[in-house]
N, C-alpha and C positions, 0 to 999 in steps of 0.2 A: 149745190155748193157754190158759194160766191167767191170770186177772185178778188185780190187786193187791187186797188187802183194804183197808178204810177207813183204817187207821193208816198203811199203806205209801203209799197214795195221798196222804194229807195230808202226809207227810214229803217225798215227791217234789215236790209243789206248793210246799212251803215252801222247798226247796232251789232250785227254779227262780226263785222270787220273790226270794230273796237274791242270786242270780247276776245277775238283771236289774237289781235295785236298785243293785248295785255299779257298773253302767255309767253311772249318772246323773252329770252334772256337778255338782261341789260349788260352792256359792256362787250358785246360781240363774242362772248365765249372765251375771252382771254384768261390765262391762268392767273390765280391770285399771286401776289408777291410772296417770295420766300420769307419765312420768319427769320428774324435775326436771333443769334445765339444770346441767351440771357447771361448776365454777369454771374460769376461764381457765387452761389448762395447755398444755404443749407439744403440737403436733400429733401424732397417733398415727403411729408408724412404719409404713412400708409393708411390713414384714416380719411374719410370723406369730410372735408371742411368747407364744402360748398355753402355759400351764403354767409360765411363769417367774414368780418373785416380783415383787411390785409395785415394790420398790426397783430391781430389775434393769431393768424396763420404763421407769421414770422416768429412770434414768441413760442408757439407750439413746436415749430420746426427746430428752433434753437434748443429747446428743452429735450427734444428727442434725438438731437445730433450726438454723434460719438466723436470726440468727447463732448459732454454736455457743456453748453456755453450760455451766458446770459449777459445782455447789454444792460449794465447797471443803471445808466442814465435813462434809457427807455423804460426799464422796469419800474422806476420811480415816477416817471413823468407820464407814461401812456398806460391808461387803464386796459385797453385792448391787448397790448403786448404782455402786460403782467398777468392778465387772466389767461391768455393763451399759453404763457410759459408755465403757469401753475397747473393748468389742465394737462399740458403735454408732459410735465414732470410726473404727474400722478399716473397718467396712462402708460408712459414708457418706462416707468420704474421697474416693472416686472420683466423687462427684456434683458 
């Protein structure tokens, strides 16, 4: 079996050191900042709306809110809001 020469050994140790250093946590393990309290909004719908635009989610939540509410200006101007409101109204109608 053949041993590595000095340059190859140094290169191997350097590669190992770089790999190990890459596993260290960034930021020294400090705790993340505390989340701020959101403004009073409609309660989150009980359906998974992940991936939908924010306007759609807000319209859906407004349609499912008790009492039901609708922002007339946004309903006419924003397609996402109006689609979310209509979907929410049909889904939450049976409740």
